C-alpha positions as CSV (number, residue, x, y, z in Angstrom):
1,M,-82.5,25.8,-96.6
2,R,-81.7,24.2,-99.9
3,F,-79.7,21.0,-100.3
4,S,-76.7,22.8,-101.9
5,E,-76.6,25.2,-98.9
6,V,-76.6,22.3,-96.4
7,E,-73.7,20.7,-98.3
8,D,-71.8,23.9,-98.4
9,L,-72.3,24.4,-94.7
10,R,-71.3,20.8,-94.0
11,S,-68.1,21.1,-96.0
12,R,-67.1,24.4,-94.3
13,L,-67.7,22.9,-90.9
14,L,-65.5,19.9,-91.7
15,I,-62.7,22.2,-93.0
16,F,-63.0,24.4,-89.8
17,I,-62.8,21.3,-87.5
18,R,-59.8,20.0,-89.5
19,E,-57.9,23.3,-89.3
20,E,-58.9,24.0,-85.7
21,R,-58.6,20.5,-84.3
22,K,-55.7,21.1,-82.0
23,Y,-57.1,24.4,-80.7
24,L,-60.6,23.0,-80.2
25,L,-59.1,20.2,-78.1
26,L,-57.3,22.8,-76.0
27,L,-60.6,24.8,-75.6
28,I,-62.4,21.6,-74.5
29,L,-59.5,21.1,-72.0
30,I,-59.8,24.7,-70.7
31,F,-63.6,24.3,-70.5
32,S,-63.2,21.0,-68.5
33,L,-60.7,22.5,-66.1
34,G,-62.8,25.6,-65.5
35,F,-65.9,23.5,-64.9
36,M,-64.1,21.1,-62.5
37,L,-62.4,23.9,-60.5
38,R,-65.7,25.7,-59.9
39,M,-67.5,22.4,-59.1
40,A,-64.7,21.4,-56.7
41,H,-65.3,24.4,-54.5
42,T,-69.0,24.7,-54.5
43,A,-70.7,24.4,-51.1
44,G,-70.3,20.9,-49.7
45,S,-73.7,21.0,-48.1
46,P,-76.6,19.5,-50.2
47,Y,-78.8,22.5,-49.2
48,L,-76.4,25.5,-49.4
49,V,-75.0,27.4,-52.3
50,N,-72.1,29.8,-52.3
51,G,-72.3,33.6,-52.7
52,I,-74.4,36.6,-51.9
53,D,-77.0,35.9,-54.6
54,G,-77.1,32.1,-54.2
55,P,-80.2,31.8,-52.0
56,Y,-82.1,34.3,-54.1
57,Y,-81.7,31.9,-57.0
58,V,-82.8,28.9,-54.9
59,S,-86.0,30.6,-53.9
60,Q,-86.7,31.9,-57.4
61,I,-86.2,28.6,-59.1
62,N,-88.1,26.6,-56.4
63,F,-91.1,28.9,-56.9
64,L,-90.8,28.8,-60.7
65,Y,-90.6,25.0,-60.6
66,E,-93.6,24.7,-58.4
67,T,-95.9,27.4,-59.9
68,G,-94.5,28.3,-63.3
69,E,-94.3,32.0,-62.2
70,S,-91.5,34.2,-60.8
71,L,-91.5,35.0,-57.1
72,H,-89.7,38.3,-57.5
73,K,-89.8,40.7,-60.5
74,D,-86.5,40.2,-62.3
75,S,-84.9,39.6,-65.7
76,P,-86.0,36.0,-66.3
77,L,-83.7,34.1,-68.6
78,T,-81.1,33.0,-66.1
79,F,-83.8,31.4,-64.0
80,Y,-85.2,29.5,-66.9
81,Y,-81.7,28.3,-67.9
82,L,-81.2,27.0,-64.3
83,L,-84.7,25.6,-64.3
84,V,-83.7,23.3,-67.2
85,W,-80.9,22.0,-65.0
86,R,-83.4,21.6,-62.2
87,Y,-85.4,19.2,-64.3
88,I,-82.2,17.4,-65.4
89,T,-80.6,17.0,-61.9
90,G,-83.8,16.8,-59.8
91,D,-82.6,19.3,-57.2
92,T,-82.4,23.1,-57.2
93,V,-79.1,23.4,-55.3
94,R,-77.4,20.8,-57.5
95,A,-78.9,22.5,-60.6
96,I,-77.3,25.9,-59.6
97,K,-73.9,24.3,-59.0
98,V,-73.8,22.4,-62.3
99,G,-75.5,25.0,-64.4
100,M,-73.2,27.9,-63.3
101,S,-70.1,25.7,-63.6
102,V,-71.0,25.0,-67.2
103,I,-71.3,28.8,-67.8
104,T,-67.9,29.4,-66.3
105,G,-66.3,26.8,-68.6
106,L,-68.1,28.2,-71.7
107,I,-66.6,31.7,-71.3
108,C,-63.4,30.4,-73.0
109,F,-65.1,29.8,-76.4
110,P,-66.3,33.4,-77.4
111,I,-63.1,34.9,-76.0
112,Y,-61.0,32.5,-78.2
113,F,-62.9,33.3,-81.3
114,L,-63.0,37.0,-80.7
115,V,-59.2,37.3,-80.1
116,R,-58.5,34.9,-83.0
117,R,-60.5,37.1,-85.4
118,I,-58.8,40.3,-84.1
119,T,-55.2,39.1,-83.9
120,Q,-55.2,36.2,-86.5
121,D,-53.1,34.4,-83.9
122,R,-54.5,31.1,-82.5
123,D,-51.9,30.9,-79.8
124,A,-52.8,34.4,-78.5
125,A,-56.4,33.4,-78.6
126,I,-55.8,30.3,-76.5
127,F,-53.8,32.5,-74.1
128,S,-56.8,34.9,-73.8
129,A,-59.2,32.0,-73.4
130,F,-57.3,30.6,-70.5
131,L,-57.0,34.0,-68.8
132,G,-60.7,34.6,-69.5
133,I,-61.6,31.7,-67.2
134,F,-58.7,31.3,-64.8
135,N,-58.6,34.7,-63.2
136,P,-59.7,35.8,-59.7
137,Y,-62.4,38.2,-61.0
138,L,-64.5,35.6,-62.9
139,F,-64.2,33.2,-60.1
140,S,-65.4,35.8,-57.6
141,M,-68.3,36.6,-60.0
142,T,-69.3,33.0,-60.7
143,Y,-69.9,32.3,-57.0
144,N,-71.8,35.5,-56.3
145,L,-73.4,37.1,-59.4
146,Y,-75.0,34.5,-61.6
147,K,-76.9,36.7,-64.0
148,N,-73.8,38.9,-64.5
149,E,-71.8,35.9,-65.6
150,L,-74.3,34.5,-68.0
151,G,-74.9,38.1,-69.4
152,I,-71.2,38.5,-70.0
153,L,-71.0,35.1,-71.8
154,L,-73.8,36.3,-74.1
155,M,-72.2,39.7,-74.5
156,L,-69.0,38.1,-75.7
157,T,-71.0,35.9,-78.1
158,F,-72.7,38.9,-79.5
159,F,-69.4,40.6,-80.3
160,V,-68.0,37.4,-82.0
161,L,-71.0,37.5,-84.3
162,F,-70.9,41.3,-84.6
163,F,-67.3,41.2,-85.9
164,R,-68.0,38.3,-88.2
165,F,-70.8,40.4,-89.7
166,L,-68.6,43.5,-90.1
167,S,-66.0,41.5,-92.0
168,T,-68.4,41.4,-95.0
169,D,-70.1,44.4,-96.7
170,G,-73.9,44.9,-96.6
171,I,-76.8,43.6,-94.7
172,R,-79.0,42.4,-97.6
173,N,-79.4,38.6,-98.1
174,K,-78.0,38.0,-94.6
175,W,-81.2,37.8,-92.7
176,R,-80.3,34.5,-91.0
177,E,-77.1,36.0,-89.5
178,L,-78.9,39.2,-88.6
179,L,-81.7,37.3,-86.9
180,L,-79.2,35.3,-84.9
181,L,-77.4,38.5,-83.9
182,M,-80.7,40.1,-82.9
183,L,-81.7,37.0,-80.9
184,V,-78.5,37.1,-78.9
185,L,-79.0,40.9,-78.2
186,V,-82.6,40.3,-77.0
187,T,-81.3,37.4,-74.8
188,I,-78.7,39.6,-73.2
189,W,-81.5,42.1,-72.5
190,G,-83.6,39.4,-70.9
191,T,-80.7,38.1,-68.8
192,H,-79.3,41.1,-67.0
193,I,-79.5,44.9,-67.3
194,M,-75.8,45.4,-66.4
195,A,-74.7,43.1,-69.3
196,T,-77.1,45.0,-71.5
197,G,-75.6,48.3,-70.4
198,M,-72.0,47.0,-70.9
199,T,-72.9,45.8,-74.4
200,V,-74.4,49.2,-75.4
201,L,-71.4,51.0,-73.7
202,F,-68.8,49.0,-75.5
203,A,-70.6,49.3,-78.9
204,G,-71.1,53.0,-78.4
205,S,-67.5,53.7,-77.4
206,Y,-66.3,51.6,-80.4
207,L,-68.4,53.6,-82.8
208,F,-67.1,56.9,-81.2
209,L,-63.5,55.9,-81.8
210,A,-64.2,54.3,-85.2
211,F,-65.7,57.5,-86.6
212,F,-62.4,59.3,-85.9
213,R,-60.1,56.6,-87.3
214,D,-62.0,54.2,-89.5
215,K,-65.1,55.8,-91.0
216,N,-66.0,53.0,-93.4
217,T,-66.1,50.4,-90.6
218,A,-68.0,52.9,-88.4
219,R,-70.7,53.3,-91.1
220,R,-71.1,49.5,-91.5
221,A,-71.2,49.1,-87.7
222,L,-73.7,51.9,-87.2
223,R,-76.0,50.6,-90.0
224,L,-75.9,47.2,-88.4
225,L,-76.6,48.5,-84.9
226,L,-79.5,50.7,-86.1
227,V,-81.2,47.7,-87.8
228,L,-80.6,45.6,-84.7
229,G,-81.8,48.4,-82.5
230,A,-85.0,49.0,-84.5
231,I,-86.0,45.3,-84.8
232,G,-84.8,44.3,-81.4
233,G,-86.4,47.4,-79.7
234,C,-89.8,46.6,-81.2
235,F,-89.5,43.0,-80.1
236,L,-88.5,44.0,-76.5
237,I,-91.4,46.5,-76.3
238,I,-93.8,43.6,-77.1
239,L,-92.1,41.3,-74.5
240,A,-92.1,44.1,-71.8
241,A,-95.8,44.6,-72.4
242,V,-96.7,40.9,-72.2
243,F,-94.3,40.1,-69.3
244,P,-93.9,43.4,-67.4
245,A,-92.6,41.8,-64.2
246,A,-89.8,40.2,-66.1
247,F,-88.6,43.4,-67.8
248,Y,-89.3,46.1,-65.2
249,K,-85.6,46.9,-64.7
250,V,-85.4,47.6,-68.4
251,Y,-88.0,50.2,-68.7
252,K,-86.9,51.7,-65.4
253,L,-83.4,52.0,-66.9
254,Q,-82.2,50.7,-63.6
255,F,-78.7,50.1,-64.8
256,L,-78.2,53.8,-65.3
257,S,-80.1,55.0,-62.3
258,D,-78.3,52.7,-59.9
259,L,-75.0,54.4,-60.7
260,F,-76.2,57.5,-58.9
261,E,-79.0,56.2,-56.7
262,D,-78.0,52.8,-55.5
263,E,-80.9,50.8,-54.1
264,S,-78.6,48.9,-51.8
265,D,-77.7,52.0,-49.7
266,A,-74.0,51.4,-50.3
267,P,-72.2,54.7,-50.0
268,R,-69.8,56.2,-52.5
269,F,-66.2,56.8,-51.9
270,S,-65.6,59.6,-49.5
271,P,-61.9,60.5,-48.6
272,E,-62.9,62.3,-45.4
273,D,-64.4,59.1,-43.9
274,D,-61.2,57.1,-44.4
275,D,-58.3,56.9,-41.9
276,Q,-55.7,56.1,-44.5
277,E,-53.1,58.8,-45.5
278,N,-53.9,58.4,-49.3
279,P,-57.4,57.1,-49.6
280,F,-57.8,57.9,-53.3
281,A,-54.6,56.0,-54.1
282,V,-55.9,53.1,-52.1
283,F,-59.1,53.2,-54.0
284,L,-57.3,53.1,-57.3
285,V,-55.1,50.2,-56.2
286,K,-58.1,48.2,-55.0
287,N,-60.3,48.7,-58.0
288,L,-57.7,48.7,-60.7
289,D,-56.2,45.5,-59.2
290,P,-56.4,43.5,-62.5
291,V,-53.1,45.1,-63.5
292,K,-51.5,42.9,-60.9
293,W,-52.5,39.6,-62.6
294,F,-52.9,40.6,-66.2
295,G,-50.6,43.6,-66.2
296,F,-47.6,42.9,-68.4
297,P,-49.2,41.4,-71.5
298,A,-52.2,43.8,-71.2
299,L,-50.0,46.8,-71.0
300,I,-47.9,45.5,-73.9
301,G,-51.1,45.1,-75.8
302,I,-52.5,48.6,-75.0
303,I,-49.3,50.4,-76.1
304,P,-49.3,49.1,-79.7
305,L,-53.1,49.5,-79.8
306,L,-52.7,53.2,-78.9
307,Y,-49.9,53.6,-81.4
308,R,-51.9,52.0,-84.3
309,V,-55.0,54.0,-83.5
310,F,-52.8,57.2,-83.4
311,R,-51.3,56.3,-86.8
312,G,-54.7,55.3,-88.2
313,E,-53.5,51.7,-88.9
314,N,-56.1,50.0,-86.7
315,L,-58.3,47.1,-87.6
316,P,-61.9,47.1,-86.4
317,G,-61.3,44.5,-83.7
318,E,-58.2,46.2,-82.4
319,L,-60.1,49.4,-82.0
320,F,-62.8,47.4,-80.1
321,I,-60.3,46.1,-77.5
322,L,-59.1,49.7,-76.9
323,S,-62.6,51.1,-76.6
324,T,-63.7,48.3,-74.2
325,Y,-60.6,48.8,-72.0
326,F,-61.1,52.6,-71.6
327,S,-64.9,52.5,-71.3
328,W,-64.6,50.0,-68.5
329,L,-62.2,52.4,-66.7
330,V,-65.0,55.1,-66.9
331,F,-67.1,53.1,-64.4
332,V,-64.3,52.2,-62.0
333,Q,-64.1,55.6,-60.3
334,P,-65.2,57.1,-57.0
335,S,-68.5,58.7,-58.0
336,V,-70.1,55.3,-58.6
337,S,-71.5,53.4,-55.7
338,R,-69.2,50.8,-54.0
339,E,-71.5,47.9,-54.9
340,L,-71.5,48.7,-58.6
341,I,-67.8,49.5,-58.6
342,W,-67.3,46.0,-57.2
343,R,-69.4,44.5,-60.1
344,F,-67.5,46.5,-62.7
345,S,-64.2,45.5,-61.2
346,L,-65.2,41.8,-61.5
347,A,-66.1,42.4,-65.1
348,S,-62.5,43.6,-65.8
349,F,-61.5,40.2,-67.0
350,V,-63.3,40.9,-70.3
351,P,-61.3,43.9,-71.6
352,V,-58.1,43.0,-69.9
353,S,-58.0,39.4,-71.1
354,L,-58.6,40.6,-74.7
355,A,-55.8,43.1,-74.3
356,A,-53.5,40.5,-72.8
357,G,-54.1,38.2,-75.9
358,Y,-53.3,41.1,-78.2
359,G,-50.2,41.8,-76.1
360,L,-49.0,38.2,-76.5
361,S,-49.4,38.5,-80.3
362,A,-47.4,41.7,-80.2
363,I,-44.6,40.0,-78.1
364,K,-44.5,37.1,-80.5
365,R,-44.0,39.5,-83.5
366,R,-41.2,41.3,-81.8
367,C,-39.2,38.5,-80.2
368,P,-38.6,34.8,-80.6
369,L,-41.2,32.4,-79.1
370,L,-38.5,31.0,-76.8
371,L,-38.3,34.4,-75.1
372,A,-42.1,34.8,-74.8
373,I,-42.6,31.4,-73.1
374,P,-41.4,32.6,-69.6
375,V,-43.8,35.5,-69.8
376,I,-46.7,33.2,-70.9
377,A,-45.9,30.7,-68.1
378,L,-45.6,33.4,-65.4
379,V,-48.9,35.1,-66.3
380,L,-50.8,31.9,-66.7
381,G,-49.4,30.5,-63.5
382,L,-50.1,33.5,-61.4
383,S,-53.6,33.9,-62.8
384,F,-54.5,30.2,-62.2
385,I,-53.1,30.3,-58.7
386,E,-55.1,33.3,-57.8
387,A,-58.3,32.0,-59.4
388,S,-57.9,28.7,-57.4
389,A,-57.4,30.8,-54.2
390,V,-60.6,32.7,-54.8
391,A,-62.4,29.4,-55.5
392,R,-61.1,27.9,-52.3
393,H,-62.3,30.9,-50.3
394,A,-65.8,30.8,-51.8
395,R,-68.3,30.7,-48.9
396,T,-72.0,30.5,-48.2
397,T,-73.6,33.6,-46.6
398,V,-75.1,31.5,-43.7
399,T,-73.4,28.7,-41.8
400,E,-74.9,25.3,-41.5
401,A,-75.8,26.0,-37.9
402,E,-77.7,29.2,-38.9
403,Y,-79.5,27.3,-41.7
404,L,-80.6,24.6,-39.2
405,E,-81.8,27.3,-36.8
406,I,-84.0,28.8,-39.6
407,V,-85.4,25.3,-40.0
408,E,-86.2,25.2,-36.3
409,M,-88.0,28.5,-36.5
410,R,-90.7,27.0,-38.7
411,D,-92.5,25.8,-35.6
412,V,-93.0,29.4,-34.2
413,M,-94.1,31.0,-37.5
414,P,-97.7,32.3,-37.8
415,D,-100.3,29.9,-39.2
416,V,-101.5,32.6,-41.7
417,E,-99.7,33.9,-44.7
418,Y,-97.0,36.4,-43.7
419,S,-94.1,38.3,-45.2
420,I,-90.5,38.4,-44.2
421,A,-88.2,41.4,-43.7
422,G,-84.6,40.6,-42.9
423,L,-82.1,42.7,-41.0
424,G,-78.5,41.8,-41.6
425,G,-77.3,38.3,-42.5
426,N,-78.7,37.0,-45.8
427,P,-82.5,37.3,-45.8
428,Y,-83.1,35.1,-48.9
429,W,-82.1,32.1,-46.9
430,Y,-85.1,32.9,-44.7
431,E,-87.3,32.9,-47.8
432,V,-85.9,29.6,-49.0
433,V,-86.5,27.7,-45.7
434,L,-89.7,29.4,-44.5
435,E,-91.2,29.5,-48.0
436,Q,-92.6,33.0,-47.5
437,K,-91.8,36.1,-49.6
438,I,-89.2,38.6,-48.6
439,I,-90.6,42.2,-48.8
440,R,-87.3,43.9,-47.8
441,S,-83.8,42.8,-47.1
442,H,-82.4,45.6,-45.0
443,Y,-85.3,47.6,-43.7
444,I,-89.1,47.5,-43.4
445,D,-91.0,48.3,-46.5
446,E,-94.2,50.0,-45.3
447,E,-96.1,48.6,-48.3
448,G,-95.6,45.1,-47.0
449,L,-97.4,45.9,-43.7
450,R,-100.7,46.6,-45.3
451,T,-102.3,43.2,-45.5
452,N,-100.1,40.5,-44.0
453,P,-98.3,40.1,-40.6
454,V,-94.6,40.6,-41.0
455,V,-91.8,38.5,-39.5
456,V,-88.7,40.5,-39.0
457,I,-85.6,38.3,-38.7
458,E,-82.4,39.8,-37.3
459,S,-79.0,38.1,-37.6
460,K,-76.8,38.4,-34.5
461,R,-73.6,38.4,-36.6
462,P,-71.8,41.8,-36.8
463,T,-72.5,43.6,-40.1
464,R,-70.6,46.3,-41.9
465,P,-71.2,49.7,-40.5
466,W,-73.1,51.0,-43.5
467,R,-75.3,47.9,-43.5
468,V,-76.7,48.5,-40.0
469,P,-80.3,49.7,-40.3
470,K,-81.4,52.8,-38.4
471,E,-83.7,52.4,-35.4
472,K,-87.3,52.0,-36.4
473,P,-90.5,52.8,-34.4
474,W,-92.0,49.5,-35.5
475,L,-89.8,47.7,-32.9
476,R,-92.0,49.0,-30.1
477,K,-95.1,47.2,-31.3
478,A,-93.3,43.9,-32.3
479,D,-93.4,40.7,-30.3
480,V,-90.3,38.5,-30.0
481,I,-91.2,35.0,-31.3
482,W,-87.6,33.6,-31.5
483,D,-84.4,34.4,-29.7
484,G,-81.8,31.8,-30.7
485,T,-78.1,31.5,-30.8
486,H,-77.7,33.1,-34.2
487,L,-81.1,34.8,-35.0
488,K,-83.8,36.8,-33.4
489,A,-87.3,37.1,-34.9
490,Y,-90.1,39.6,-34.3
491,L,-93.7,39.5,-35.3
492,L,-95.5,42.6,-36.4
493,P,-99.3,42.7,-36.9
494,P,-100.7,43.9,-40.3
495,R,-101.4,47.6,-40.5
496,P,-105.1,48.4,-39.9
497,A,-107.0,49.4,-43.0
498,S,-107.4,53.1,-43.3
């Protein structure tokens, strides 16, 4: 980079800071509040973390820290991010708590810059940034689905850069910006397949609408995405060939296959299995629940967006908000498995907070700010209260007594290398404490019986009906090696070589 370019960049940065000083301070305040609220309600125990995925990350990071390799095949970048915090804090559990609280706080920045670019209204952008963090859906995600949250942060960053790129014509002589955009896209791909799918879905739906209403913008966007896809695709093919375990979900297209063949065995919506009078209506209320907390400004935003698109007066960013909102609704419907519907419902804070910010800008244009203040205060207050309630109710998937019982079970475990299969409860805690690999979490994987003995651990806590495993013939040849207050463990010998 030449000296003149450095000076130009420095002067633009100083101008930006001077113009945005008040709003940057507000963003730092929102970041700090989000970080502190999440940290305040992490598990108080020094060896437990909240959420359904928490122990999985503990075992993965411990193994990565000790061996430099992943214990389970998975998209790797979230683990490497948390590994950095492991080196900083000196403890895996503390690293997860601090690292994910930082991610929660950072969500406000790309939402602010995206809404500011679309609406040209800094107040609306701050409103969206606050809602982007302080909502019950993000706080449910941040304690349960770590990769999803980091992937969504990167997805929002991608679209901030994407719309900055679209605001100028052409791709030539912009290789630095293009390289940065491609790097973010590859990072999303290496973080989580659902975030990758959402990025592709939102971009695809945006192009679809733009071709009908704004062909010039659509051509620029398509040209940019084709270049990104070509370069990024080649790069990903190389990475997947070098690190196949880290990218196996990508070349299996698992994000798409799980929609219709969910590996968790969670059933789809079936009205005949429900006792309620209007099960489909109950389904809609439960999964379109964001309207309750974001509803008024979001609906106010969607109405003018629809009007402007119909009239052909839309801007590129406004069309994007509309496309993300409706493409998100496509996945919150009964034919998708319950587990994935839950994940998409939690991701609702992205399109709805963008629409809410646009709604506020529309309200401000139509009525005095004094009349808009009660609406702002009501929405922000309700959203913050509900986010705080979700944070307060965040729980670990095992109790301290159960954890300590797993510690006691170490003395009865086989002296040779063995595998673990968990029935009910949260099997990854068994993996964390016993330091042996899980081969299956809800039923026996026959492949795991070929070479090693298998310890099957059963939680005595009641489980949801669709989580109860079917009776298996292996139980007849198993020896009970532990029968405690909370857990029961069986030992199965390895299958004889055929």
